[in-house]
N, C-alpha and C positions, 0 to 999 in steps of 0.2 A: 526779418528785412522787411523796411519800406519799398514802394516799387524805385525810387531814384535810388536805394543801394542797391537795389537788382540792378536797373541799368547799367547803375558805375561798375559793380561786379562782373558785369556781360563784356562791359568797352574791355575795363584789362584782361577778360581770357574768352576775347572774341571766338574758342573752340564751341563753346556752349552756344552759340548762336546759332547754330543746326538741329539743337534740340527743340523739340514741341514744348508746349507751356507746360502739358502735366507732367511731363518726362524733368521737367527740370523742377518743377514745385514737387517731385519726390526727392529729386537730388539735395535740395537746399530748404526742402520743407519748408516753403511759403505758400498762399494761394494761388491758385490755376490763374486769377483774375489779375491779379499783379504780376505775374510772370507773364503771364499773354502781353497786356501793354508794356512790360520792359522788355522785352525782349521786341517788340513793334519797334517805338523810340530807339532802342540800342540800333537797331540793323540799319534805320533811315540815317540816323547820326554819324553812323560810320560810312555811310554813304555820300553824303553832302560836303561836295569839297568845292563850291560855288557860292557863290552871294547872289539869293533873289535882289532883280533889280526894281526897281520902284514902278508902279503900272503907271501907263501914259495913254492918254485918249487912243480911238481907235476909231473910227468908224468901219461898223458891220449889218451891211446892206439888208443879208437875211435874215436879220434880226429884229422885231417890231419894239416899238420905243417901249413900251408895256413891259417888256420881257430884260429890256435893260437891267434893272436892278440884279436877277437873277442871275444875267451873263456875270456882272461883276461880282459876285457873290462866287460863280462858278469859277472863275481865274483865280481869284484870290484866295479861297480853298485848295485850288490846285501847282499855286506860286508860279501860274502864269503870269509873265512880262507879254501887257498891251502891244508893246514895238514891236518883239518879236513873232507876234501873229502871222501867218499868212495865208489864212485860210478858213474859215468856219463852215461846219454846218450845222443846223440850225433844225429840230424837230419836237413834234408832241407823240409822246406817248399813248397807248390806249384811256388812260385818265387822264389825261388833258397836262402830264405833267411836261415843263420843259428841257431839253435836253440837248448837249452839245457837245462837238467833236470837233476839236483843236486842233490844227495843225500849224507848229511853231517851224519858223525859218532859221533858229539856231540850235534846233534841234542835234542836226548830228555834232555842230561842232562843240558842244554842252559835254554830248555822251562820248568822243572819241576822246575829248582831255578828259572828260572822269575815268573810262576805261585806263588809259594810259596810266594812270593813279593810281588803281587799282591793280593791274597787271602786275607792276611793279613793286606795289608792297606783297602781293602773294606770292612772286620770286623770292622776294628777300627772306619773308615766313613760311615758307613751303615746310610742313613737315616732310623730316626725311624717315622714310620708309625701306624697307629691304623685303624680301621675297619670304614666305612662312618658314617657319621650321622645318627643315628635311624629314620627311616619313623614316621610318626605320623600316629596311626594305625586307626586313626577317620578320617585321612582324603585322608589317603592309605590304605585300608583292606586288610588281610594277603589273598595272593591266596592260592589256595592248589592245582594248576596243575602247582607243580616245574618240570623245566628243565635247565641240563647243556649243556651247548652253546659249543662246538667244535668247533673252529676258526683253521681249518688244510690247514695250505700252506708248502708243503713241497718243497724240490729241487727247492730252490731259488737259490742255487747256489752263492751265494755271493761272487764278483770279479773276476766274469768270463768275458773274453773278447767278448762282445755284440754289441759294440757301445755306450751302456748306461757309462754315470758316474756312480760314486757311492752311489751319490748325488741321483740321477734319479733314480736310480733302491729301495732307502730309502725311496721316496716318492711315490714312483707306492705299495712299499709294505705300506707302512702304509693310502695310500687312499682306499688300500682292504679293511683292516683291519676297517677303520671307516665306508666304507659302508656297512661290512657285519653287523655290530653294528645298524645301521640306518635301516637294512632290518628284524631287531630283534624285532622291535618296538610292543608290545602286548605280547611279551613272558615273563612268569615269570621264569626269570634268575636266580635261583639259584646258579651255581658255571658258572664257566665260561675255558674249559681246552683248552690250547694252547699245542700242539706239535710240539717244535723248532728242529733244526739240519735234520735229512733226508735229507744230502747233503745241509747243512743250507750253508754253504760254499764250495768254487769249487776246492779246496786242501788242502795237509795238510801243506801248507805254504811256506815254505825255498825252499825245494824241487820243488815245483812247477809240481808236480804229487799225484795223486791219492794215497791213502794209499796202496795199490799196486807197484805204480810207474808208471801206466799210464801219460806221460806227461802232460800237460793243458795249457792253454793259458790264465793267468790270466792279468785284469788291472790295477792290482795296487801291492805295496808291501806287503809281506806279512804279518808286523805289522803293517799295515795299514788297511789290512780285516780285523783282527783278533778285531781290535781296534773298530772298523768299524759295524763288525758285532754283538759285542758285546753291544754295544752303540745302535744300532738296537732295541734289541729284550728288553733291559731294557724300549726305550721309548713307543715300543708297551706293556709291561707289565704294568708299568705305567697308559697308556691313557686305560687298559684294566679294570682295578683295579679298577676305578672308579663308573665300574655298578656292579661288586660281587668280590668275592672272586678269585681267580685264580689257578689254579694247570697249572703248567710246567712240560711239559716229554720231555725231551733231547731222542732224538732218533738219533741215531749215523749211518750215512751212508756210502755209500762205499769210498767218495772223501777226507772226512774231519774225518775219526771215533777217530784219537787223539784228531785233533783241538775241534770237539763238546764237546769233556769231558771236555776240559780245559776249555771251556767257561760257560758249566754247573757248574762247580764248581765256575767261577767269578759270574756268578749270583746268586747261592746260597748264596754267599758272601753278593753278593750287599744288596739282600733281606731279609736278616738274620735278620733285625728289623724290618721288616714290615708283621704286623699277615695278611694280607689278600695274600698274595703271601706264596705258597708253589711249591721247585723246586724238582724236581722226576730227580735226576742224578744220582740212581743207576746203580753199575758195570754190571746189565742185560742186556744181549742183548736184551732182548725181554721185554717192560713193559706193566705191566696189570694197567688197570683202572676200578673202581668198584663203581657203583653210581645208585642206587637203585634195579630196575632188573634188568640192563644192566652192559654187561661186554664186555671192549673195550682191546684189543689188540693192540699195536701198537709197527711195527717194522719198517726197513726201507724196506723190499721185496725182499735183492736180495740174501739171504743167501739159504732159504729154500721153497718148492715147495707151490703154493695155493692151493694145494687139503690137504698139508699134518699142515696147517694151525690149523684148526678144533681138531683135535689129539693133535695136543703141546700144545694147551689151556687147555685141560680136562684134560693130563698129567702132565703138570708143576704145572696149577692153580685148583685141584680137588675140592678142598671148596666151590673157587669162584666159577665157572663151576656149579656146584650142587645149591648156591643161585639164581641165575639168569636166566633170560630166555630169554633176548633177548640179542643175544651172537654177537658179528663180529669182524673181525682184520680190522684194516689201515693202509695201507701201503703209499710209495713212491716210488719212480726208475724209473716208468719207465714214467713219464711226463703226464700222459693222465688216463685218465678215464677208469676203468676197473673194473667191479663186476661179479663175480661168487658167487655161493650160491654152500656150499656143508654139505647134510644133514640137513639143517635149520642153517646152519652159512654161513652169506656171508663174502667175502675176497673182502675189497674194497681195489681198486689199485687209491688215490686222484691225480686231475691234479697238472698242474705248471702255476706259473703266469710269469716263467723266461723266459726271450727272446731266443730265437737262436746262437749260434755262427757260425760261418763260415763253420764248418765241417758239426756240425748237416743238415744244408740247402743242402750243397753238396749232401750230401748223401740221401736229400729229406725224413728225419724226419720231420715232422711236426704235432702240437697237437693244441688245442684250449686252450688259456691260460684262465685260469680261476680259482678264491679261492673259496672256499666252507666252509659252514660254518653248523656243523650237529648239529641235534637237538635232546637231548635224554630225553624224558619225563622219570619222576620217576618211575611210576608205570606201565604207557605202553611199555614202551622200545625205541626204536629206531622212529622217526616220520619225516624222511626226513631231506631235508637240504635245505638251503639257498644259493644263488650263484651269484658272483660277475665276470663280462667280462670284460679283461682286452683290 
């Protein structure tokens, strides 16, 4: 099959879009490179529900005349209409190369309209799935020592330029999840908790910047990274749902606050007919989860002080707080493990599996790349975690 034939195959069978290039190549017996290009083009083509406007003239005060040509090339390569540009940040990296971060006026409207059409398509075509086949009670007696298994992989910064391809980052994410499930053999897993987001994506997309506007180096087109991240989450959720019912908790970060909400809507629509999967994409900045005697707060960890979180938990969810005896706050943001206890309540910053980019290396920031899965016993409370080193 040629690259175009593979792309046509993918558009007709979008379920294959969640596969990596290598796995797709093995399935249809084609070259990995052709599959990689076909996947990228098919994902973008299915996302494009709008027409790109013609470029118009714009005065950019903070860009010198000699850099105008580079700026024109930048906006053309990123399909940005100059008349929609709200502001531009311009700087040069250590090698003297020009870099731009563009905030677009119409980005919200564009994404909202695009999101609406995607959600409608997903809800209409959501695969209907029911629970796993019931086990023979005579062969597998029911256990009373039930646990919830929280697979927590925050701050993967999908799309960040780290030297990895998107496919390599996806394979690494899935390898960690699969390894954590292998290590869970022997546990009576009643529920799987999958907090996603926490800087799941590296930027807000078209602007190539964080939510507040800090410029970022992304390795892919903003549409490609959004579709790729959603496809990766679908793959992970489908895999985990084989083992137990799964509760997905969407946690918005400081790099992708808006796009994580959009991806949560995407996933909610995709799994709307799957009774094994529940997606919490509520508007609350802090998400709470109750399981037996356990209370978990999920938040990114960049907005409030760690020492204040226990009181916030008691104030925002007083009834849940009263019903439970084992309580923790689980955060991302720091990319490293850090645990403090305040009045018997642990505030736990979870490490990341994300590779460092050049800026973090230059600044000397380094943390051990690990993935963790936390064990919540329904009766006895928190009982530790299993870990995979990357």
